[in-house]
C-alpha positions as CSV (number, residue, x, y, z in Angstrom):
1,M,-7.7,-14.8,-3.4
2,K,-10.4,-12.6,-1.5
3,M,-11.1,-9.4,-2.5
4,T,-12.4,-7.0,0.0
5,I,-14.3,-3.7,-0.5
6,G,-11.1,-1.4,0.5
7,K,-9.3,-3.7,-2.6
8,K,-11.9,-2.9,-5.1
9,L,-12.4,0.7,-4.1
10,F,-8.5,0.7,-4.5
11,A,-8.0,-0.9,-7.6
12,G,-10.4,1.1,-9.3
13,F,-9.7,4.3,-8.6
14,F,-5.8,3.3,-9.2
15,A,-7.2,2.4,-12.5
16,V,-8.1,6.2,-12.6
17,L,-5.3,7.8,-11.3
18,F,-3.1,5.8,-13.1
19,L,-4.4,6.6,-16.7
20,L,-4.9,10.5,-15.0
21,G,-1.1,10.4,-14.4
22,I,0.0,9.1,-17.9
23,T,-2.3,12.3,-19.6
24,V,-0.6,14.1,-17.4
25,G,2.8,12.7,-17.8
26,V,2.5,12.7,-21.3
27,S,0.9,16.2,-21.7
28,Y,4.0,17.5,-19.5
29,Y,7.0,16.0,-21.5
30,Q,5.3,16.9,-24.8
31,I,4.5,20.8,-23.8
32,N,8.3,20.6,-22.8
33,T,9.4,19.5,-26.2
34,V,7.1,21.9,-27.5
35,D,8.9,24.9,-25.4
36,K,12.5,23.6,-25.6
37,N,11.7,23.3,-29.7
38,Y,10.3,26.7,-29.8
39,T,12.8,28.3,-27.8
40,D,15.6,26.6,-30.3
41,L,13.6,28.0,-33.2
42,I,13.5,31.7,-31.5
43,N,17.0,31.3,-30.3
44,D,18.7,29.8,-33.5
45,K,16.7,30.1,-36.8
46,A,15.8,33.6,-35.8
47,N,18.6,34.9,-34.7
48,K,20.5,33.5,-37.5
49,L,17.8,35.5,-39.7
50,I,19.0,38.7,-37.5
51,M,22.6,38.2,-38.1
52,I,21.8,37.6,-42.0
53,K,20.3,40.8,-42.3
54,S,23.3,42.6,-39.8
55,L,25.5,41.3,-42.4
56,D,23.5,43.1,-45.5
57,I,23.5,46.5,-43.0
58,Q,27.4,46.2,-42.0
59,I,28.2,46.1,-45.7
60,K,25.4,48.8,-46.7
61,K,27.4,50.9,-44.0
62,E,30.6,50.2,-45.6
63,Q,29.3,51.2,-49.0
64,S,27.5,54.4,-47.2
65,S,30.6,55.2,-45.3
66,L,32.8,55.2,-48.8
67,R,30.0,57.2,-50.4
68,G,30.7,59.6,-47.6
69,Y,34.1,59.8,-47.6
70,L,34.5,60.4,-51.6
71,L,31.6,63.6,-51.3
72,L,33.2,65.0,-47.8
73,G,36.9,63.4,-47.5
74,D,36.4,63.2,-43.9
75,E,38.6,60.6,-41.2
76,T,35.3,59.6,-40.1
77,S,33.9,58.5,-43.0
78,L,36.9,56.3,-43.4
79,N,36.8,55.3,-39.5
80,N,32.8,54.2,-39.8
81,F,34.0,52.3,-43.1
82,K,36.6,50.5,-41.3
83,K,34.5,50.0,-38.5
84,A,31.4,48.4,-40.4
85,H,33.8,46.2,-42.3
86,E,35.2,44.8,-38.8
87,S,31.8,44.4,-37.7
88,Y,31.1,42.5,-40.9
89,L,34.0,40.2,-40.0
90,N,32.9,39.6,-36.7
91,T,29.1,38.9,-37.5
92,S,30.4,36.4,-40.0
93,K,32.6,34.6,-37.7
94,S,29.7,34.1,-35.3
95,L,27.5,33.2,-37.8
96,S,29.9,30.9,-38.5
97,D,29.8,29.2,-35.7
98,V,26.6,28.5,-35.5
99,I,25.4,27.5,-38.9
100,T,24.9,23.6,-39.4
101,H,23.4,23.2,-42.7
102,K,25.9,22.7,-45.7
103,K,23.8,24.9,-48.1
104,A,23.8,27.8,-45.7
105,K,27.8,27.6,-44.9
106,K,27.6,27.6,-49.0
107,F,25.6,30.7,-48.6
108,L,28.0,32.4,-45.7
109,S,31.1,31.8,-47.5
110,E,29.8,33.3,-51.1
111,L,29.2,36.4,-49.2
112,N,32.1,36.8,-47.3
113,Q,34.2,36.5,-51.0
114,I,31.6,39.5,-52.5
115,E,32.3,41.5,-49.0
116,D,36.1,41.0,-49.7
117,E,35.9,41.5,-52.9
118,Y,34.1,44.8,-52.2
119,Y,36.8,45.7,-49.8
120,Q,39.5,45.3,-52.0
121,F,37.2,47.6,-54.4
122,S,37.0,50.3,-51.8
123,K,40.9,49.9,-50.8
124,K,41.2,51.0,-54.6
125,V,38.7,53.6,-54.6
126,F,40.6,55.1,-51.5
127,Q,43.8,55.5,-53.3
128,L,42.1,57.0,-56.5
129,K,40.6,59.5,-54.4
130,E,44.0,60.1,-52.3
131,Q,45.3,61.2,-56.1
132,N,42.3,63.7,-56.8
133,K,41.0,61.0,-59.9
134,T,37.4,61.7,-59.5
135,D,36.3,60.6,-63.2
136,E,37.9,57.0,-62.6
137,Y,36.3,56.3,-59.4
138,T,33.1,57.6,-60.2
139,T,33.3,55.4,-63.0
140,L,34.0,51.9,-61.0
141,I,31.3,53.0,-58.5
142,S,28.8,53.3,-60.8
143,T,30.0,50.0,-63.0
144,E,32.1,47.6,-60.7
145,G,30.6,48.9,-57.1
146,R,27.1,48.5,-58.4
147,K,27.5,45.6,-59.8
148,I,29.2,44.1,-56.7
149,M,26.8,45.1,-54.6
150,E,24.2,43.8,-57.1
151,N,25.7,40.1,-56.5
152,F,25.9,40.8,-52.7
153,D,22.4,41.8,-52.3
154,K,21.0,38.8,-54.9
155,K,23.3,36.2,-52.6
156,I,22.1,37.7,-49.4
157,E,18.1,37.5,-50.5
158,E,18.7,34.1,-51.3
159,F,20.7,33.3,-48.3
160,T,17.7,35.1,-46.3
161,D,15.0,33.4,-48.4
162,Y,16.4,29.8,-47.3
163,Q,16.9,31.1,-43.5
164,Q,13.2,32.2,-43.8
165,K,11.9,28.8,-45.1
166,L,14.3,26.7,-42.3
167,L,12.3,29.3,-40.4
168,D,8.8,28.8,-41.7
169,K,9.6,25.0,-41.5
170,G,10.0,24.8,-37.9
171,N,6.9,27.0,-37.4
172,N,4.9,24.4,-39.5
173,D,6.8,21.6,-37.3
174,T,6.0,23.2,-33.8
175,T,2.2,24.2,-35.0
176,A,1.9,20.1,-36.1
177,E,3.5,19.3,-32.4
178,V,1.0,21.7,-30.8
179,K,-2.0,20.4,-32.6
180,F,-0.4,16.7,-31.8
181,I,-0.7,17.4,-27.7
182,I,-3.9,18.9,-28.2
183,Q,-5.2,15.6,-30.0
184,L,-3.5,13.1,-28.1
185,M,-4.4,15.1,-24.2
186,L,-8.1,14.8,-26.1
187,I,-7.8,11.0,-26.7
188,L,-6.1,10.2,-23.3
189,G,-8.8,12.5,-21.3
190,F,-11.6,10.8,-22.9
191,I,-10.1,7.6,-22.5
192,A,-10.0,8.5,-18.2
193,M,-13.5,9.8,-18.3
194,L,-14.5,6.7,-20.0
195,S,-12.6,4.5,-17.6
196,G,-13.6,6.2,-14.8
197,I,-17.7,6.2,-15.7
198,F,-17.0,2.3,-16.2
199,I,-15.3,1.6,-12.8
200,A,-17.8,3.9,-10.8
201,I,-21.1,2.2,-12.6
202,Y,-19.0,-1.0,-12.2
203,M,-18.1,-0.3,-8.5
204,G,-21.7,1.2,-7.8
205,R,-23.4,-2.1,-9.1
206,I,-21.0,-4.9,-7.4
207,I,-21.3,-2.6,-4.1
208,S,-25.4,-1.3,-4.2
209,K,-27.0,-4.5,-5.8
210,P,-26.3,-6.7,-2.8
211,V,-26.7,-4.2,-0.2
212,K,-30.0,-3.5,-1.6
213,I,-31.0,-7.5,-1.5
214,V,-29.9,-7.9,2.2
215,A,-31.8,-4.5,3.0
216,Q,-34.6,-5.8,1.6
217,S,-34.4,-9.6,3.3
218,A,-34.0,-7.3,6.4
219,K,-36.9,-5.0,6.3
220,K,-39.0,-8.5,6.3
221,I,-37.3,-10.1,8.7
222,A,-38.2,-6.8,11.1
223,S,-42.0,-7.0,10.2
224,G,-41.8,-11.1,11.7
225,D,-41.8,-12.7,7.9
226,L,-39.2,-15.2,8.5
227,T,-40.2,-17.1,5.1
228,V,-37.4,-14.9,3.0
229,E,-34.9,-16.7,1.0
230,N,-31.4,-17.4,1.1
231,I,-29.7,-14.3,-0.3
232,E,-27.5,-15.8,-3.1
233,V,-24.7,-13.4,-3.5
234,K,-21.3,-14.1,-5.5
235,N,-18.9,-11.4,-4.1
236,R,-16.2,-12.7,-1.9
237,D,-16.0,-10.1,0.2
238,E,-17.3,-8.1,3.4
239,I,-20.6,-7.8,1.6
240,G,-20.9,-11.4,0.9
241,D,-20.1,-12.1,4.4
242,L,-22.8,-9.8,5.1
243,A,-25.2,-12.4,2.9
244,N,-24.0,-15.4,4.5
245,S,-24.2,-14.2,8.2
246,F,-27.5,-12.7,7.2
247,N,-28.6,-15.9,5.8
248,Q,-27.6,-17.6,9.0
249,M,-29.3,-15.6,11.1
250,A,-32.5,-16.0,9.5
251,K,-32.0,-19.6,9.8
252,S,-31.5,-19.6,13.3
253,L,-34.9,-17.4,13.6
254,R,-36.9,-19.6,11.8
255,E,-35.5,-22.5,13.8
256,M,-35.8,-20.6,17.2
257,I,-39.2,-19.5,16.5
258,K,-40.3,-23.0,15.9
259,K,-39.1,-24.7,18.5
260,V,-40.7,-22.2,20.7
261,E,-43.9,-22.4,19.2
262,K,-43.7,-26.2,19.9
263,N,-42.9,-26.1,23.7
264,A,-45.6,-23.2,24.0
265,E,-48.1,-25.8,22.6
266,Q,-46.9,-28.1,25.0
267,V,-47.1,-25.9,27.8
268,A,-50.5,-25.1,27.1
269,A,-51.7,-28.7,26.9
270,S,-49.6,-29.4,30.4
271,A,-51.2,-26.8,31.6
272,E,-54.7,-28.0,30.9
273,E,-54.0,-31.4,31.8
274,L,-52.4,-29.6,35.4
275,T,-55.7,-28.1,35.8
276,A,-58.0,-31.1,34.9
277,S,-55.8,-33.2,37.4
278,A,-56.0,-30.1,40.5
279,E,-60.0,-30.3,39.6
280,Q,-60.3,-34.0,40.0
281,T,-58.3,-33.6,42.8
282,S,-60.2,-31.5,44.8
283,K,-63.3,-33.2,44.2
284,A,-61.4,-36.3,45.6
285,V,-60.6,-34.4,48.8
286,E,-63.9,-33.6,48.9
287,H,-65.3,-36.8,49.3
288,V,-62.8,-38.7,51.3
289,A,-64.4,-39.1,54.1
290,E,-66.9,-40.8,52.2
291,S,-64.0,-43.5,50.7
292,T,-60.7,-43.9,52.1
293,Q,-60.1,-46.3,49.2
294,E,-61.2,-43.8,46.5
295,V,-58.9,-41.6,48.0
296,A,-56.1,-43.7,48.3
297,A,-56.8,-44.4,44.7
298,G,-57.0,-40.9,43.6
299,M,-53.7,-40.3,45.1
300,D,-52.4,-42.8,43.3
301,K,-53.6,-41.6,39.9
302,Q,-52.4,-37.7,41.1
303,V,-48.7,-38.7,42.0
304,Q,-48.9,-40.5,38.7
305,N,-50.2,-37.5,37.0
306,V,-48.4,-35.0,38.9
307,E,-44.7,-36.9,37.8
308,E,-45.8,-36.6,33.9
309,T,-46.9,-33.1,34.6
310,S,-43.2,-32.2,36.0
311,Q,-41.4,-34.5,33.3
312,T,-43.0,-32.6,30.5
313,I,-42.5,-28.8,32.5
314,N,-38.8,-30.2,33.1
315,E,-38.6,-30.8,29.5
316,M,-40.4,-27.3,28.7
317,S,-37.8,-25.4,30.4
318,V,-34.8,-27.1,28.5
319,G,-36.4,-25.8,25.8
320,I,-36.5,-22.4,26.3
321,Q,-33.3,-22.5,27.6
322,Q,-32.3,-23.7,24.2
323,I,-34.4,-20.7,23.0
324,A,-33.1,-18.2,25.0
325,N,-29.1,-19.6,24.1
326,N,-30.4,-19.2,20.2
327,A,-31.4,-16.1,20.3
328,Q,-28.6,-14.6,22.1
329,I,-26.6,-16.0,19.1
330,V,-28.8,-14.3,16.7
331,S,-27.6,-10.7,18.8
332,S,-24.2,-11.4,18.5
333,S,-24.1,-12.3,14.7
334,A,-26.3,-8.9,14.3
335,M,-23.9,-7.2,16.3
336,D,-21.3,-9.0,13.7
337,A,-22.8,-7.4,10.4
338,S,-23.7,-3.8,12.2
339,E,-19.7,-3.8,12.9
340,K,-19.2,-4.8,9.0
341,A,-21.4,-2.0,7.8
342,S,-19.4,0.9,9.9
343,E,-16.6,-1.1,8.1
344,G,-17.7,-0.2,4.9
345,G,-18.9,2.9,5.7
346,R,-15.2,4.1,6.7
347,L,-13.7,2.6,3.6
348,L,-16.0,4.8,1.4
349,K,-15.0,7.8,3.6
350,T,-11.2,6.7,2.6
351,A,-12.4,6.7,-0.9
352,V,-13.5,10.4,-0.6
353,R,-10.2,11.4,0.5
354,Q,-8.7,9.7,-2.3
355,M,-11.1,11.8,-4.8
356,H,-10.2,15.2,-3.2
357,T,-6.6,14.2,-3.8
358,I,-7.3,13.8,-7.6
359,N,-8.9,16.8,-7.3
360,Q,-5.7,18.7,-6.3
361,T,-4.0,16.7,-9.0
362,V,-6.3,18.2,-11.7
363,D,-6.0,21.9,-10.5
364,G,-2.0,21.9,-10.5
365,L,-1.9,20.5,-13.9
366,S,-4.3,23.9,-14.7
367,K,-1.9,26.0,-13.2
368,V,1.0,24.9,-15.4
369,V,-1.2,25.1,-18.5
370,G,-1.7,28.7,-17.3
371,E,1.7,29.6,-16.7
372,L,2.5,28.7,-20.3
373,G,-0.5,30.8,-21.4
374,E,1.5,33.7,-19.3
375,R,4.8,33.0,-21.0
376,S,3.2,33.3,-24.8
377,K,1.7,36.9,-23.3
378,E,5.0,38.1,-22.3
379,I,6.1,36.9,-25.8
380,N,3.6,38.8,-27.4
381,Q,4.6,42.0,-25.3
382,I,8.1,41.4,-26.9
383,I,6.7,41.2,-30.4
384,A,5.1,44.1,-29.7
385,V,8.2,46.2,-29.1
386,I,9.9,44.8,-32.4
387,T,7.2,46.1,-34.4
388,D,7.1,49.2,-33.1
389,I,11.0,49.2,-33.9
390,A,10.4,48.1,-36.8
391,S,7.9,51.1,-37.4
392,Q,10.2,53.5,-36.2
393,T,12.9,52.5,-38.3
394,N,10.7,52.4,-41.2
395,L,10.0,56.1,-40.7
396,L,14.1,57.3,-39.9
397,A,14.2,55.3,-43.5
398,L,11.5,57.6,-45.3
399,N,13.0,60.5,-43.8
400,A,16.8,59.9,-44.9
401,A,15.2,59.2,-48.3
402,I,13.5,62.6,-48.4
403,E,16.8,64.3,-47.3
404,A,18.8,62.3,-50.2
405,A,16.4,63.8,-52.4
406,R,17.0,66.8,-51.1
407,A,20.8,66.3,-51.5
408,G,20.5,65.4,-55.4
409,E,22.8,63.5,-57.2
410,H,25.4,63.6,-53.9
411,G,22.4,62.1,-51.4
412,R,22.0,58.8,-54.3
413,G,24.0,56.7,-52.1
414,F,21.9,57.7,-49.2
415,A,18.7,56.7,-50.8
416,V,20.2,53.6,-51.4
417,V,21.0,53.1,-47.7
418,A,17.4,54.7,-46.6
419,E,15.7,51.9,-49.3
420,E,17.6,49.0,-48.1
421,V,16.9,49.8,-44.2
422,R,13.2,50.3,-45.4
423,K,13.0,47.0,-46.5
424,L,14.6,45.6,-43.2
425,A,12.2,47.0,-41.6
426,E,9.3,46.1,-43.2
427,Q,10.5,42.6,-43.1
428,S,11.6,42.4,-40.1
429,A,7.3,43.7,-39.0
430,Q,6.2,40.7,-40.9
431,S,8.3,38.4,-39.4
432,A,7.2,39.7,-35.9
433,K,3.2,39.4,-37.4
434,Q,3.8,35.6,-38.4
435,I,5.4,35.4,-34.7
436,Y,2.3,37.1,-33.1
437,Q,-0.2,35.2,-34.9
438,L,1.8,31.7,-33.8
439,I,1.7,32.6,-30.5
440,S,-2.1,33.5,-30.4
441,T,-2.6,29.9,-32.0
442,I,-0.5,28.8,-28.8
443,Q,-2.7,30.5,-26.1
444,E,-6.2,29.5,-27.9
445,E,-5.1,26.2,-27.6
446,T,-3.8,26.5,-24.2
447,N,-7.3,28.1,-23.3
448,L,-8.9,24.7,-24.8
449,T,-6.4,22.8,-22.5
450,V,-7.8,24.6,-19.2
451,Q,-11.2,23.8,-20.0
452,S,-10.3,19.9,-20.8
453,M,-9.0,20.3,-16.9
454,D,-12.2,22.1,-15.8
455,A,-14.0,19.5,-17.1
456,A,-12.2,16.5,-15.9
457,K,-12.2,18.2,-12.0
458,G,-16.0,18.0,-12.9
459,E,-15.9,14.3,-13.2
460,V,-13.7,14.1,-10.1
461,L,-16.6,15.6,-7.9
462,S,-19.6,13.7,-9.7
463,G,-17.5,10.4,-8.2
464,I,-17.1,12.0,-5.0
465,E,-21.0,12.6,-4.8
466,V,-21.2,8.9,-6.2
467,V,-19.2,7.6,-3.2
468,N,-21.1,9.6,-0.7
469,T,-24.3,8.3,-1.7
470,A,-23.0,4.5,-1.6
471,G,-21.6,5.8,2.5
472,N,-25.4,7.1,2.9
473,S,-26.5,3.5,1.6
474,F,-24.1,2.2,4.2
475,A,-25.2,4.0,7.0
476,Q,-29.0,2.9,6.5
477,I,-28.1,-1.1,6.8
478,E,-26.3,-0.4,9.8
479,R,-29.7,1.4,11.3
480,S,-31.5,-1.6,9.8
481,I,-29.4,-3.9,11.4
482,N,-29.2,-2.1,14.9
483,N,-32.9,-2.3,15.0
484,V,-33.2,-6.1,14.0
485,T,-30.7,-6.6,17.0
486,V,-33.1,-4.7,19.4
487,Q,-35.8,-6.7,18.6
488,I,-33.7,-10.0,19.3
489,Q,-32.9,-8.4,22.6
490,E,-36.5,-7.7,23.6
491,V,-37.3,-11.7,22.4
492,S,-34.4,-13.0,23.9
493,S,-35.4,-10.5,27.4
494,A,-39.1,-12.5,26.8
495,V,-37.6,-16.1,26.7
496,Q,-35.3,-15.6,29.7
497,Q,-38.4,-14.7,31.8
498,M,-40.1,-17.7,30.7
499,A,-37.3,-20.1,31.9
500,A,-37.3,-18.4,34.9
501,S,-41.2,-19.0,35.2
502,S,-40.5,-22.3,34.3
503,E,-38.2,-23.2,36.7
504,Q,-40.7,-21.9,39.6
505,I,-43.3,-24.3,38.1
506,V,-40.9,-26.8,38.4
507,Q,-40.3,-25.9,42.2
508,S,-44.0,-26.2,42.0
509,M,-44.4,-29.3,40.6
510,K,-42.0,-31.3,43.1
511,M,-43.4,-29.8,46.0
512,I,-47.0,-31.1,44.8
513,T,-45.2,-34.4,44.2
514,Q,-44.0,-34.6,47.9
515,I,-47.5,-34.0,48.9
516,S,-49.1,-36.2,46.8
517,E,-46.8,-39.1,48.1
518,S,-47.1,-38.4,51.8
519,S,-51.3,-38.3,51.0
520,S,-50.9,-41.8,49.7
521,A,-48.8,-43.2,52.6
522,Q,-51.3,-41.6,55.1
523,T,-54.8,-42.4,53.1
524,M,-55.9,-43.3,56.7
525,A,-55.3,-39.7,58.3
526,V,-56.5,-38.0,54.7
527,S,-59.9,-36.3,56.7
528,S,-57.6,-35.0,59.4
529,A,-55.7,-33.3,56.1
530,T,-58.4,-32.7,54.1
531,E,-58.1,-28.8,54.6
532,E,-54.6,-28.7,54.5
533,Q,-54.8,-30.6,51.2
534,L,-57.6,-28.5,49.6
535,A,-55.2,-25.5,50.1
536,S,-52.2,-27.4,47.9
537,M,-55.0,-27.9,45.7
538,E,-55.6,-24.1,45.3
539,E,-52.0,-23.2,44.7
540,I,-51.8,-25.8,42.3
541,T,-54.8,-24.3,40.1
542,S,-53.3,-21.0,40.6
543,A,-49.9,-22.3,38.9
544,A,-51.8,-24.0,36.6
545,N,-53.5,-20.9,35.6
546,S,-50.5,-18.8,35.5
547,L,-48.8,-21.2,33.3
548,T,-51.7,-21.2,31.1
549,K,-51.6,-17.6,30.6
550,M,-47.8,-17.6,29.8
551,A,-48.2,-20.3,27.3
552,E,-51.1,-17.9,25.5
553,A,-49.0,-15.0,26.0
554,L,-45.8,-16.6,24.0
555,Q,-48.2,-18.0,21.4
556,S,-49.0,-14.6,20.6
557,L,-45.7,-13.4,20.7
558,I,-44.9,-16.0,18.1
559,E,-48.0,-15.4,15.9
560,K,-46.4,-12.3,14.6
561,F,-43.7,-14.3,12.9
562,K,-44.0,-16.3,9.4
563,I,-42.2,-19.4,9.4
């Protein structure tokens, strides 16, 4: 199958585009996977951790409302207790719907049992409060109530640690996936870059090397050196066709010049013979009066010489016409070579447009990665808000602890609640800090990805410059071939003029033959026709001199060529 330059260029650029497409596709798929995993991590495990913290907060609200009711005996505290209990149950149900791990379900079940135990304990305390048995419910709160809350705090801490480990594992998995994506993109990008360089070097060699050989041979022929050897090109494309056509053109030129040189020598020899014959005839005419027999013999010899000369000139005319035909063929071959060079230039322009398309694709991918960076910045803003809320919650917990300290024994319950709220705020701030560090790492890797895209874009621009250089080489080849065509057309024009002149000489020789035959038939009347014969001899001498000059001019033109 013949591989044209267009097919070779298409195959090379298709290979680069295919590798880039694989890189873009794999990167897009992996980035989407990381984004989905990270979203699931935030929406699933982080939300579960928040719901676990909410369970702790709700039971602390139950404890706080219970103590508030015991201290104040108001309905508001009792209603707050009921609301906290209902909120705990709702949160527990929501958490139960989303958790899947058996161990997590076990933790939740144990927490629900402890909360239910505390709820039953609280109902007993409420009854003692209604019966004004202060000592009994105070003892229950400090013994049984404290034990229940300690069990709950221990279990909620274990549940929180377990869920935090799942969150940390998800963060580690996401970080590992990001590192894998970066390594994969670097490897694929490096492979695509090496492949592009290899293809560019290979395509440049298989195109520029034979073109340079043809250009060097064309320069030698343009300077008149026809001794160039045949160009051996293994390409089975337009360049191979160009080299074969060039070899045929050089061969035709060598054969044409050899024939022209040979015919020019024959013309010169015939012209000299014609001049000598004319001089001899003139002398014979001058002495015609002395000897009619000598005139007759001279005229017979003249007729014979003229016939030989006429035959020689006829052969020369045929040779010159053949030279003209060969020159026309060479001119047509040069025009074909020029058209093929133009076609190669157009194909290179198509390659430039494809390289621009690759450049636009790389720009699009860079924008997608930039948008991922913007998403990370938005997450940082959300984390900042969470951190601020945690700080404010910590301050509120500190104020509550101060107020509880001022209240003395009656504020001990508020102090416990404030301490738990403060711990929760510190944990929230620490978690937000960890998430911020993870997002910062993702942003740094995203910036590295953008830099890699910029490097790939630079390689594409370098490829465009290489193809433009090849296009300039094709244009130079086309100009050289056009110059050769002009010179061949000039040679063809000169040969046509020689053919016309040789035809005139043939006609003159025919006229000389007729005159000589007439002179031979009228030997007895030579004296009366002496003046006419002398005039004819002068014309013959003039034509012979013109033929000699044209032969010398033709030989001078041929000497410019080396065969």
